[in-house]
C-alpha positions in Angstrom: 21.1 51.0 24.9 19.7 50.4 28.3 21.6 49.1 31.0 20.9 45.9 32.3 22.3 43.7 35.1 24.9 41.2 34.0 22.8 38.4 34.6 20.4 37.3 31.6 17.9 35.5 34.0 16.7 38.8 34.9 16.0 40.0 31.8 12.3 40.0 31.0 12.6 40.6 26.7 12.5 37.8 24.8 14.7 39.3 22.2 18.4 39.8 21.9 20.9 43.0 20.8 24.5 43.7 20.2 26.5 46.6 21.2 29.4 48.0 19.2 29.8 45.6 16.5 33.2 47.3 14.9 34.7 44.4 16.3 34.3 40.8 14.5 34.6 38.9 18.0 31.5 40.9 19.1 30.4 43.4 22.0 33.4 44.6 24.7 30.7 45.6 27.3 28.4 43.0 29.0 26.4 45.8 30.2 25.3 46.8 27.0 24.0 42.8 26.2 20.5 41.9 27.0 19.7 37.9 26.3 16.9 35.6 27.2 17.2 32.3 26.1 13.5 31.5 26.9 10.4 30.9 25.1 6.6 30.7 26.3 5.7 27.4 27.3 1.4 28.8 25.7 3.3 29.8 22.5 5.0 26.2 22.0 1.4 24.1 22.8 -0.8 26.2 21.1 1.9 25.6 18.1 1.5 21.8 18.6 -2.4 22.5 19.2 -2.4 23.9 15.6 -0.9 21.0 13.8 -2.8 18.7 15.5 -5.9 20.2 14.5 -5.2 21.6 11.6 -3.7 18.4 9.6 -7.0 16.8 10.5 -9.0 19.6 9.3 -6.9 19.3 5.8 -7.3 15.7 6.0 -11.6 16.3 6.2 -11.5 18.6 3.7 -9.0 16.6 0.8 -10.6 13.5 1.7 -13.8 12.9 3.3 -15.6 16.2 1.6 -17.5 14.6 -1.6 -20.1 16.2 -3.9 -23.3 15.3 -2.9 -25.2 12.7 -4.9 -27.2 13.5 -7.8 -30.3 12.0 -9.3 -31.8 11.4 -12.7 -33.8 14.3 -12.7 -31.3 16.6 -11.6 -28.0 15.6 -13.8 -30.5 14.9 -17.5 -29.6 12.6 -20.2 -26.2 13.3 -20.5 -24.9 13.7 -16.7 -24.0 11.5 -14.4 -26.0 10.1 -11.5 -24.9 8.7 -8.5 -27.8 7.8 -7.2 -28.6 5.4 -10.7 -25.3 4.1 -10.7 -26.0 2.9 -6.9 -29.0 1.1 -8.1 -26.7 -1.3 -10.2 -24.2 -2.1 -7.0 -27.6 -3.4 -5.0 -28.8 -5.1 -8.2 -25.0 -6.9 -8.3 -24.5 -7.7 -4.8 -28.2 -9.5 -5.0 -26.4 -12.2 -6.7 -24.2 -13.2 -3.9 -20.4 -13.9 -4.0 -19.9 -14.4 -8.1 -16.5 -15.6 -8.5 -15.2 -17.5 -11.5 -17.1 -20.4 -12.9 -20.2 -19.9 -10.8 -23.7 -19.8 -11.8 -23.9 -16.3 -9.9 -21.1 -14.9 -12.3 -23.0 -16.1 -15.6 -26.1 -14.2 -13.9 -24.0 -11.3 -13.4 -23.1 -11.2 -16.9 -26.2 -11.4 -18.2 -27.0 -8.3 -16.2 -24.4 -6.5 -17.6 -25.3 -7.3 -21.0 -29.0 -6.3 -20.4 -27.8 -3.1 -19.1 -25.3 -2.3 -22.2 -28.6 -3.4 -24.5 -30.7 -0.5 -23.0 -27.9 1.5 -22.9 -27.7 1.0 -26.6 -31.4 1.0 -27.5 -31.5 4.6 -25.9 -28.5 6.0 -27.0 -28.8 9.6 -29.1 -29.3 9.1 -33.0 -25.9 10.2 -34.4 -24.1 7.7 -31.7 -22.9 4.0 -32.8 -22.9 1.9 -29.7 -21.4 -1.5 -30.4 -22.0 -4.7 -27.6 -19.8 -7.9 -28.1 -20.5 -10.9 -25.3 -17.3 -12.4 -26.1 -15.5 -16.0 -25.0 -11.7 -16.6 -24.4 -10.9 -20.0 -24.8 -7.1 -20.7 -23.0 -4.4 -18.2 -21.7 -1.8 -18.0 -19.7 -0.4 -14.9 -18.0 3.4 -14.7 -17.1 4.0 -11.4 -15.5 7.7 -11.4 -14.5 7.3 -8.8 -11.6 5.1 -8.0 -8.3 2.9 -10.5 -7.1 3.7 -12.4 -9.8 7.1 -13.2 -10.0 7.7 -17.0 -10.2 4.4 -17.7 -11.3 1.8 -18.6 -14.2 -1.5 -17.6 -14.4 -3.5 -20.4 -16.3 -7.5 -19.5 -17.2 -9.9 -20.7 -19.5 -13.3 -20.4 -20.5 -13.9 -16.7 -19.3 -16.7 -14.7 -20.7 -16.8 -10.5 -21.0 -19.0 -7.7 -22.4 -17.0 -5.3 -24.4 -19.0 -1.8 -25.5 -17.8 0.6 -27.8 -19.2 4.3 -28.3 -18.3 6.6 -31.0 -19.9 9.0 -33.5 -21.9 7.8 -36.1 -20.8 10.4 -39.2 -17.0 10.9 -38.1 -15.5 8.1 -39.4 -12.0 8.9 -37.9 -13.0 8.8 -34.3 -13.0 4.9 -34.3 -9.0 5.1 -35.4 -8.2 6.0 -31.9 -10.2 4.6 -28.8 -9.9 5.2 -24.8 -10.4 1.6 -23.1 -12.3 2.1 -19.5 -12.0 -1.0 -17.9 -13.4 -3.1 -14.7 -14.0 -6.5 -13.6 -17.3 -8.2 -12.7 -16.2 -11.4 -11.2 -15.7 -11.3 -7.1 -13.8 -13.5 -4.5 -15.6 -16.6 -3.2 -16.0 -15.1 0.2 -18.2 -11.6 -0.7 -20.8 -10.3 -3.0 -18.0 -7.4 -4.3 -20.0 -4.4 -3.5 -16.5 -2.3 -3.4 -14.7 -4.7 -5.7 -15.8 -3.9 -7.8 -19.8 -3.5 -8.6 -19.1 0.1 -7.5 -16.7 0.2 -10.7 -18.9 -1.3 -12.9 -22.0 0.6 -11.5 -19.9 3.8 -12.4 -19.3 2.5 -16.2 -22.7 1.4 -16.8 -23.8 4.9 -15.6 -20.9 6.7 -17.8 -21.6 4.7 -20.5 -25.5 5.8 -20.4 -24.2 9.3 -20.4 -21.6 9.8 -23.3 -24.1 7.7 -25.4 -26.1 11.1 -25.3 -23.2 13.5 -26.8 -20.8 11.0 -28.2 -21.9 12.5 -31.7 -19.5 15.4 -30.7 -15.9 13.2 -29.6 -13.2 13.2 -31.3 -12.4 9.6 -30.3 -14.3 6.5 -29.2 -14.5 4.8 -26.2 -14.2 1.0 -25.5 -16.2 -0.4 -21.9 -14.7 -3.5 -21.2 -16.3 -5.6 -18.4 -14.4 -8.5 -17.9 -14.0 -11.5 -15.7 -11.5 -13.3 -13.9 -9.2 -10.4 -12.4 -10.0 -11.6 -8.9 -8.0 -15.0 -10.1 -4.9 -13.0 -11.6 -5.7 -10.2 -13.1 -6.6 -12.6 -16.0 -9.7 -11.2 -17.7 -8.0 -8.2 -18.8 -4.9 -10.3 -19.6 -7.4 -12.3 -22.2 -8.9 -9.3 -23.6 -5.4 -7.8 -24.8 -3.7 -11.1 -25.5 -6.6 -12.5 -27.0 -8.1 -10.1 -28.7 -5.8 -6.7 -29.4 -3.0 -8.9 -30.3 -4.4 -11.5 -32.4 -6.6 -8.7 -34.4 -9.9 -11.3 -33.9 -12.9 -10.6 -35.6 -15.0 -10.2 -33.3 -13.1 -7.1 -32.6 -12.9 -4.9 -35.2 -12.0 -2.0 -33.6 -9.1 -3.6 -31.0 -5.8 -2.1 -32.8 -7.4 1.8 -32.4 -6.4 1.5 -28.6 -4.3 4.5 -27.2 -5.2 4.9 -23.6 -6.4 2.4 -20.9 -8.1 3.4 -17.7 -8.8 0.6 -15.2 -11.1 1.6 -12.3 -10.5 -0.2 -9.2 -11.3 -1.0 -5.6 -9.1 -1.3 -2.3 -11.7 -0.1 -0.1 -15.3 0.2 0.4 -15.8 4.2 -0.3 -14.3 7.6 -0.5 -12.8 9.5 -3.5 -11.8 7.7 -6.6 -7.9 8.5 -6.6 -5.4 8.0 -9.2 -2.7 5.8 -8.0 -1.1 4.7 -10.7 -0.5 6.8 -14.2 2.1 6.4 -17.0 3.9 6.1 -18.6 3.4 8.9 -21.0 2.6 11.6 -18.9 -0.1 13.0 -21.4 -3.1 11.2 -19.6 -2.8 12.8 -16.6 -2.1 16.1 -18.0 -5.1 16.0 -19.6 -7.2 14.5 -16.5 -5.6 18.0 -14.6 -7.0 19.9 -17.2 -10.9 18.8 -17.3 -11.5 17.1 -13.7 -14.0 18.9 -11.6 -12.5 16.7 -8.8 -9.0 16.3 -9.6 -7.6 13.2 -6.8 -4.0 11.8 -7.3 -0.9 12.0 -5.9 2.7 10.7 -6.8 3.1 9.0 -3.4 0.3 6.8 -4.3 2.6 5.4 -7.7 5.8 4.9 -5.4 4.5 2.8 -2.6 2.8 0.7 -5.1 5.9 0.5 -7.2 8.1 -0.4 -4.4 6.0 -3.2 -3.2 5.0 -1.8 -0.1 1.4 -2.4 -1.5 0.5 -5.7 -1.8 -1.7 -5.5 -4.4 -2.2 -5.7 -8.2 -4.3 -4.5 -10.7 -5.4 -4.6 -14.2 -3.7 -1.9 -15.0 -0.5 -3.8 -14.7 -0.9 -5.8 -17.9 -2.4 -2.6 -20.0 0.9 -1.2 -18.8 3.0 -4.2 -19.2 1.3 -6.7 -21.7 -0.3 -4.0 -24.3 2.3 -1.2 -23.8 -0.6 1.0 -23.2 -0.3 5.0 -21.3 -3.3 5.6 -19.1 -4.8 6.4 -15.4 -5.6 3.6 -12.7 -8.3 5.2 -10.1 -9.7 3.0 -7.0 -11.9 3.7 -4.1 -9.5 3.8 -1.3 -11.8 4.5 2.0 -10.1 4.7 5.5 -6.7 2.5 3.7 -5.6 4.6 1.4 -2.5 6.3 1.1 -2.6 8.5 -1.7 -3.0 12.6 -1.9 -5.7 14.6 -3.4 -6.2 18.6 -3.1 -9.9 18.5 -3.2 -10.3 21.0 -5.6 -7.0 21.2 -8.0 -4.1 19.1 -8.7 -0.9 20.3 -9.7 1.1 18.1 -12.3 4.6 18.8 -13.9 6.5 16.5 -15.9 10.3 14.6 -14.5 12.2 17.1 -16.6 11.0 19.8 -14.9 11.1 18.5 -11.6 15.2 17.3 -12.3 15.7 21.4 -12.9 13.6 22.3 -9.5 15.3 19.8 -7.6 19.4 20.3 -9.0 18.5 23.7 -8.9 17.5 23.8 -5.1 20.2 21.3 -4.2 23.2 23.2 -5.5 22.0 26.4 -4.4 22.0 24.8 -0.7 25.3 23.4 -1.1 26.5 26.7 -2.2 24.9 28.4 0.6 26.0 25.5 3.3 29.6 25.8 2.2 29.9 29.8 1.8 28.1 29.3 5.6 31.2 27.0 7.3 33.8 28.7 4.9 32.9 32.2 7.3 32.3 30.7 10.7 35.3 28.8 9.9 36.0 25.3 12.6 33.0 26.2 15.1 30.6 26.3 12.4 31.8 23.1 10.8 31.7 21.0 14.5 28.2 23.0 15.0 26.9 21.2 12.2 28.3 18.1 12.8 26.8 18.1 16.1 23.3 19.4 15.4 23.1 16.6 12.5 24.0 14.5 15.5 21.2 15.3 17.4 19.0 14.5 13.9 20.5 10.9 14.2 20.1 10.7 18.4 16.2 11.5 17.1 15.6 9.0 15.2 17.3 6.5 16.8 15.2 7.5 20.1 12.2 7.9 18.6 11.9 4.6 16.7 13.4 2.9 20.1 10.7 4.4 22.0 8.0 3.5 19.1 9.2 -0.1 19.1 8.9 -0.9 22.4 5.8 0.0 22.8 4.9 -1.5 19.6 6.8 -4.8 20.9 5.0 -4.4 24.8 1.6 -3.9 23.2 0.6 -7.9 22.4 1.7 -8.7 26.3 -0.9 -6.6 27.8 -4.3 -6.5 25.1 -5.8 -9.4 23.8 -4.8 -8.8 20.0 -1.4 -8.0 19.1 -3.1 -5.2 16.9 -6.0 -3.6 18.9 -5.9 -0.8 16.8 -7.5 -1.9 13.6 -11.4 -0.8 14.3 -10.2 2.2 15.5 -7.2 3.8 13.8 -6.8 7.2 15.4 -5.6 4.8 18.7 -1.7 4.9 16.6 -1.5 8.1 17.7 -1.8 7.4 21.3 -0.4 3.8 21.2 2.5 5.0 18.9 2.6 8.3 17.9 2.7 9.5 21.4 6.0 7.6 22.0 7.8 8.3 18.8 7.5 11.9 19.7 8.4 11.7 22.8 11.7 9.8 22.0 12.4 12.0 19.4 12.1 15.1 21.9 14.5 13.4 23.9 16.6 12.6 21.1 17.0 15.8 20.1 17.0 17.3 23.6 20.6 15.0 24.0 21.8 16.1 20.8 21.1 19.6 22.1 22.5 19.7 25.3 25.6 18.2 23.6 25.7 20.9 21.0 25.0 23.4 23.6 28.0 22.0 25.6 30.2 22.6 22.9 29.5 26.0 22.0 29.3 27.5 25.7 33.0 26.5 25.6 33.5 28.6 22.2 31.7 31.7 23.4 33.1 31.4 26.9 36.7 32.3 24.5 35.2 34.4 21.9 32.9 36.5 24.2 35.3 36.7 27.1 34.2 40.4 28.3 30.5 38.9 28.8 29.5 37.4 31.6 29.3 33.4 32.1 25.3 33.8 32.2 25.4 35.4 29.0 27.9 33.3 27.2 25.4 30.4 28.0 22.3 32.1 27.3 23.5 32.9 23.7 25.2 29.0 23.2 21.7 28.0 24.1 19.9 30.8 21.4 22.0 29.2 18.8 22.0 25.8 19.6 18.3 26.3 18.4 19.3 27.7 15.4 21.5 24.8 14.6 18.8 22.1 15.3 16.6 24.1 13.1 19.1 24.3 10.4 19.7 20.6 10.9 16.1 19.9 10.0 17.1 21.4 6.2 20.4 19.0 6.4 17.7 16.3 6.7 15.4 17.1 4.0 18.5 18.1 1.5 19.8 14.5 1.9 16.1 13.5 1.4 15.8 15.6 -1.9 19.5 14.3 -2.9 18.4 10.6 -2.6 15.3 11.0 -4.4 16.2 12.8 -6.9 19.4 10.3 -7.7 16.3 7.6 -7.7 14.3 9.4 -9.4 11.7 8.9 -7.4 8.6 10.6 -8.0 7.0 12.2 -4.6 10.7 13.8 -4.0 8.5 16.8 -4.4 7.5 16.6 -0.8 11.6 16.7 0.3 11.8 20.0 -1.9 8.9 21.5 -0.1 9.5 21.1 3.1 13.0 21.9 2.2 12.6 25.3 0.4 9.6 26.7 2.5 11.2 26.3 5.8 14.9 27.9 4.2 13.0 30.9 2.6 11.0 31.2 6.3 14.4 31.4 8.1 16.6 33.6 5.6 13.4 36.0 5.3 13.2 36.7 9.1 16.0 34.7 10.9 19.3 35.0 8.4 22.3 37.3 9.1 25.6 37.8 7.3 27.3 39.5 10.2 29.2 37.3 12.4 29.1 40.4 14.8 25.5 39.8 15.4 24.1 37.4 18.6 21.9 35.3 18.2 18.2 35.9 18.8 15.3 33.2 19.9 13.5 31.8 16.6 10.5 33.6 16.0 7.4 31.6 16.0 6.7 33.7 13.1 8.9 31.7 11.0 8.0 28.3 11.9 4.3 29.6 11.2 5.3 31.0 8.0 7.8 27.8 7.1 5.8 25.1 7.8 2.2 26.1 6.4 2.8 25.4 2.9 4.6 21.8 3.5 1.7 20.8 6.4 -1.1 21.9 3.6 0.5 19.7 0.9 1.4 16.4 3.0 -1.0 16.1 6.6 -3.6 15.0 4.6 -1.5 12.5 2.7 0.2 11.4 6.1 -3.0 10.4 7.6 -3.9 8.0 5.0 -0.3 7.0 4.6 -1.0 5.9 8.2 -4.4 4.3 7.7 -3.1 2.5 5.0 -0.9 0.8 7.1 -3.2 0.2 9.9 -5.5 -1.4 7.2 -2.8 -3.5 6.2 -1.8 -5.4 9.1 -5.6 -7.0 9.0 -3.6 -9.6 6.2 -0.1 -8.6 7.1 0.9 -12.4 7.3 1.5 -14.4 4.1 1.9 -17.3 5.7 -0.4 -17.2 9.0 1.7 -18.2 12.0 5.2 -17.6 10.3 5.8 -14.0 12.0 6.0 -13.0 15.5 2.9 -11.4 16.5 4.7 -7.8 17.2 6.1 -7.3 13.8 2.8 -5.7 12.6 3.0 -3.0 15.2 6.9 -2.8 14.5 6.1 -1.5 11.2 3.2 0.8 11.8 5.8 1.9 14.8 8.6 2.7 12.3 6.4 4.4 10.1 4.9 6.8 12.4 8.3 7.2 14.2 9.5 8.4 10.8 6.6 10.8 10.4 7.3 12.2 13.2 11.1 12.8 12.8 10.4 14.2 9.3 7.5 16.5 9.8 8.1 17.8 13.4 12.1 18.2 13.7 11.5 22.1 13.0 8.9 22.5 15.8 10.9 20.1 17.8 13.7 22.4 18.0 11.5 25.3 19.5 10.6 23.4 22.6 14.7 23.4 23.7 14.5 26.8 25.9 11.3 26.9 26.5 9.1 25.7 29.7 7.1 23.2 27.7 9.5 20.4 28.4 8.0 19.0 31.7 4.2 19.6 30.5 5.0 17.5 27.5 6.3 14.5 29.0 3.8 14.9 31.2 0.8 15.1 28.3 2.4 12.4 26.1 3.0 9.7 29.6 -1.1 10.9 30.1 -2.2 10.1 26.5 -0.2 7.0 26.5 -1.7 5.8 29.4 -5.3 6.6 28.2 -4.7 4.3 25.3 -3.2 1.8 26.6 -6.2 1.8 29.3 -8.8 1.5 26.4 -6.9 -1.1 24.6 -7.0 -2.9 27.6 -10.0 -1.8 29.0 -13.3 -1.5 26.6 -12.2 -0.9 23.0 -12.5 -4.2 20.8 -9.9 -5.1 18.0 -12.6 -6.0 15.8 -16.3 -5.6 15.0 -18.9 -6.8 12.9 -17.9 -3.4 10.4 -14.2 -4.4 10.8 -14.0 -7.3 10.8 -11.2 -9.8 11.1 -10.1 -11.8 7.9 -10.2 -15.7 8.5 -10.3 -18.8 6.2 -12.4 -21.8 7.2 -11.4 -24.6 4.9 -12.0 -28.2 5.2 -8.8 -29.6 4.4 -8.2 -33.3 2.7 -4.4 -34.1 2.4 -2.8 -37.0 1.3 0.5 -35.5 1.0 1.7 -38.0 2.9 -0.4 -41.1 1.1 2.9 -42.3 -1.6 2.1 -45.7 -0.6 -1.6 -46.5 -1.2 -1.9 -47.3 2.7 -2.1 -43.9 4.5 -5.8 -42.9 4.9 -6.0 -39.2 4.0 -6.1 -36.8 6.5 -9.3 -34.7 7.1 -10.1 -31.6 9.3 -11.5 -28.4 9.2 -8.9 -25.8 9.8 -9.8 -22.0 10.9 -6.7 -19.4 10.3 -6.0 -15.7 9.2 -3.6 -13.6 7.8 -4.2 -11.1 10.9 -1.4 -11.0 13.6 -2.7 -13.0 16.8 -4.0 -16.3 17.9 -7.4 -17.7 17.6 -7.9 -19.2 21.0 -11.2 -16.6 21.6 -12.6 -17.5 18.2 -12.3 -21.4 18.9 -13.8 -20.7 22.1 -17.0 -19.2 20.8 -17.1 -22.0 18.0 -16.9 -24.7 20.5 -16.7 -28.4 18.5 -13.6 -29.5 20.4 -11.6 -27.0 18.2 -7.5 -27.6 19.6 -5.7 -24.8 18.0 -1.6 -24.6 17.7 0.9 -25.7 15.4 0.5 -29.8 15.0 -1.2 -29.3 11.8 0.4 -27.0 9.5 -1.0 -27.2 6.0 1.0 -26.5 2.7 -1.5 -24.7 0.1 1.0 -24.3 -2.2 1.3 -20.8 -2.9 1.4 -20.0 0.8 1.5 -22.5 4.1 0.1 -22.0 7.4 1.9 -22.5 10.6 -0.7 -21.7 13.1 -4.3 -22.6 12.8 -7.3 -24.2 14.9 -8.7 -27.4 14.0 -11.5 -29.8 14.2 -10.7 -33.4 13.0 -13.7 -35.1 14.2 -16.7 -36.5 11.9 -15.0 -34.9 8.8 -15.6 -37.5 6.4 -19.1 -36.1 5.0 -19.1 -33.8 2.5 -16.5 -35.4 -0.1 -15.6 -38.8 -1.5 -12.1 -40.3 -2.3 -13.4 -40.3 -5.6 -12.9 -36.5 -5.2 -9.0 -36.4 -4.4 -7.1 -35.3 -7.7 -4.9 -37.9 -9.6 -1.1 -37.6 -10.1 0.0 -40.5 -12.2 3.8 -40.8 -13.7 3.1 -41.8 -17.3 6.5 -42.5 -18.4 10.6 -41.7 -17.1 12.7 -41.6 -19.8 16.0 -41.7 -18.4 18.0 -40.5 -21.5 21.1 -37.5 -21.5 18.5 -35.9 -20.2 16.1 -37.0 -18.2 12.1 -36.3 -19.2 9.3 -37.1 -17.6 5.4 -37.2 -18.3 3.2 -36.9 -15.6 -0.9 -37.2 -16.1 -2.8 -34.6 -13.6 -6.5 -35.5 -13.2 -8.1 -32.1 -11.0 -11.4 -34.7 -11.3 -14.2 -31.8 -10.8 -11.9 -28.7 -9.8 -11.3 -26.1 -12.3 -9.6 -23.9 -9.8 -6.0 -25.5 -8.8 -2.8 -24.6 -7.8 0.2 -26.9 -8.6 4.2 -26.0 -7.2 7.0 -27.3 -9.4 10.1 -28.2 -7.6 13.0 -26.1 -9.6 15.6 -27.3 -7.4 15.3 -30.4 -9.2 13.3 -29.6 -12.4 15.2 -27.2 -15.1 12.0 -26.5 -17.6 8.6 -28.2 -18.2 5.4 -28.1 -20.5 1.7 -28.1 -19.7 -1.0 -29.3 -22.1 -4.7 -29.9 -22.3 -5.3 -33.7 -22.5 -8.4 -33.1 -24.2 -7.9 -30.9 -26.7 -4.2 -31.2 -26.8 -3.7 -27.5 -26.7 -0.4 -25.9 -25.3 -1.0 -24.2 -22.3 2.4 -23.3 -21.0 5.1 -23.5 -23.4 9.0 -24.4 -22.5 11.2 -21.4 -21.4 10.2 -17.9 -19.5 10.3 -19.6 -16.2 11.0 -17.3 -13.1 11.4 -19.0 -9.9 10.7 -17.7 -6.4 12.1 -19.8 -2.9 13.0 -22.7 -5.6 9.2 -22.8 -6.9 7.4 -22.2 -9.7 3.6 -22.0 -9.5 0.9 -22.6 -11.8 -2.6 -20.9 -10.7 -5.5 -22.1 -12.9 -8.8 -20.8 -12.9 -11.6 -21.6 -15.4 -15.4 -21.1 -15.7 -17.6 -24.5 -15.8 -16.0 -25.8 -19.7 -12.4 -25.7 -18.2 -10.6 -28.7 -18.4 -9.6 -31.1 -15.6 -7.4 -33.3 -17.6 -3.6 -32.7 -17.7 -0.1 -33.9 -19.4 2.8 -32.4 -17.7 6.2 -32.7 -19.4 9.5 -32.3 -16.9 12.5 -31.6 -17.7 15.2 -32.1 -14.7 18.4 -30.5 -14.1 21.5 -32.1 -16.0 23.2 -34.2 -13.5 26.4 -34.3 -15.3 26.4 -30.5 -15.4 25.5 -30.0 -11.6 22.5 -28.6 -9.9 21.5 -25.5 -11.1 20.0 -24.4 -7.7 19.0 -27.4 -5.8 19.4 -27.0 -2.1 20.9 -30.5 -1.5 20.4 -30.3 3.0 16.2 -30.1 1.9 16.4 -32.4 -1.5 14.4 -35.0 0.8 11.9 -33.0 2.5 10.4 -31.1 -0.5 8.7 -32.9 -3.0 8.7 -33.0 -6.7 5.2 -31.6 -7.5 2.8 -30.3 -4.8 -0.9 -29.7 -5.8 -3.9 -28.2 -4.4 -7.6 -28.3 -6.1 -10.2 -26.3 -5.0 -13.8 -26.6 -4.5 -16.5 -24.2 -3.8 -18.5 -26.2 -1.6 -19.3 -26.2 2.2 -19.0 -29.9 4.0 -21.7 -29.9 7.1 -19.1 -29.6 9.8 -17.3 -26.4 7.5 -21.0 -25.4 7.3 -21.6 -25.9 11.3 -18.2 -23.6 12.0 -19.2 -20.8 9.5 -22.7 -20.5 11.4 -20.8 -20.5 14.4 -17.9 -17.8 13.6 -18.5 -14.7 16.2 -19.6 -11.6 14.4 -16.1 -9.9 14.4 -14.6 -12.0 11.7 -15.4 -12.5 8.2 -14.1 -14.7 5.5 -11.1 -13.6 3.3 -10.5 -14.1 -0.3 -8.2 -13.7 -2.9 -6.2 -14.9 -6.1 -4.2 -17.5 -3.8 -6.9 -18.4 -1.2 -8.1 -21.6 -1.3 -11.7 -22.7 -1.4 -14.1 -24.0 1.6 -13.0 -27.3 0.5 -9.5 -28.2 -0.5 -7.5 -31.3 -1.4 -4.0 -31.4 -1.2 -1.6 -34.1 -3.0 1.5 -34.6 -3.5 4.6 -36.1 -5.8 7.8 -37.0 -4.2 11.4 -36.6 -6.1 11.6 -40.7 -5.9 8.7 -41.6 -7.0 
């Protein structure tokens, strides 16, 4: 071996060698040792560039590279033409918004019916096409999980179109059917091009193609075009409960459904992706076997099941109520979270996954125990200190990102200035998270290096102090890399224990780097001195994990950014920075999980100062962008707002007080509405003086106009709540009549701190709509949401069974008893009053009306009944 100076700093080589290894304590001659604890700045920065550009390229390939649309001529009779499907989308959107009960929905139904009849006329002569336009009188949907806990969704007078396609001469095919379903209705505020005229169009074009070659099918296909989905999945529920379970004569094939496929939209484009499947795995397995452009990811289902995605689809009805297995597809656009391979899909069952996970966990634990036993107490302490570096990394990363998120509303006109430019979150939150992660890990590195320096000063006494210091640096680097393995091993154990579907990500991020480390770095000889980690180790170890998950990570970030637009369930109830904190923590977690291995390469390199400078510059440029010229909302990415003419009679119990009438402007998007109010003018006032309770949610911040607001409605429009009978027997029973006047969309809140149970009936038909029993409660309330068509009832009888005072209150909060009413009612009317029309005309172009099942229409009446009536 060449003889070199004692000082390792004079060494130019980036490798280390050992001298005579006969002594387990290492080389005895310091002149025989060359150690260089240094890494090229260029190499580290190049690795970061590769990660960023490679991730973006993978995302583009997986999510933005779509097949070219085909014409009817190109696909022929049997193929699927995107250009033909888009014609249906355009036709349906020309009807304008078509919510339940509207004339526009009737026209949309007739269009779908006519298109279905056309498919029937042109079908292959050996294919049967059966069509039915059927009506549902009543129904009550009482799901006990997700968004619908604590609610009963009542519906009436719904119409649907059903079409069955099957081979004419294969009678056994009709015994097993696949249900394909979507909804025609839209929210009141939009034409529904994305949600879900696109789905209806796909179904019509798919049915046209199938009708030309279904004579070779072994199963029938039922296409259900339902209505009422936007009001709470009512269309699917009415089909399942009114048709399938009751064996209605209108649908002789109803009991043959074996699988349900739901088409939905959570965006306005992009790949249609599976985000829910099961419970039987054969549906997803068969899809993976035959799909030309498969697109699916189990992470989606995990997020949906956990409630992180505040939404629901008809698939919940088919799965929970009907007990069917199947697939749930959605157009996801830039707010999606789900990962796709693009050209292939990997499917494996939970049993096989458990075998992989358990085997990996046991082998990992065995290797770690063996390694610690061989290394002794110093190895155990090094493991603890390297784990401390992981903890410090997480704390520092989250802290840096959270501080940026908290301060952002102080310097920006909007607390969420990145909504129309989602890439800004990289500079606003990703950069601080990266800087914090590096600083936290570097602090752990310094603590670990100090300990190892003390250990090596005793173990390698014959080596110079500078060589001992370099050995400590190199060994610290290795321990930090291995700490990343510990991090993913813990996640693998937790995911396996709780049977989380996306646990496979932890498996990949553990096994691939561990394999590369074992192949290129590991040694069983305690006498061998550590070397700098090879760049090839990182490249090999991280290539597959980034290939598998980087596209999904970008999608996950995108959905979180999109979610901040409608973050607040009760507008004005949360601090402005809360949405930023959620996004910042997510991004910090992504940084800590995916960059933990790469960060370990920085500490012995000269890249520390350049990284700090670059990240600071990027953060500064991002701040300047949101403060200077980039707008938070644009016409294409609008701010979700509601404009409602409110007629509030909740304080009018003695018959003397006049109703409080005003036009309210509020938003589920964080931030004030001062800029919007200034654009509207009309003496609009903003603040918390008017906080209407819309039953399903409340508004704690809004802008309003209370001048010239008496036109467009009449006192006879106000719903009536009357106590018909109050029987004070052993169990107190109160009978109440409800008259919603001409409103067929209303929401009623029942105070379950006072009421034990209730029953709702339609007065006209004496039909029981909600029976006794089976009620769930959220925050002391049970909510009834009613929606129906033009012939839906408007007069109801409500029977209340009070909590038995002899046994004491069950859930009553005595401190709030005087503040909470017994009943609170909101009736919605899809009508524009003159003042509302004027506000909508002057609404800024960066704002757009927002609608969902709990949103009030443009005219809403509020009523209540006190506990002491």
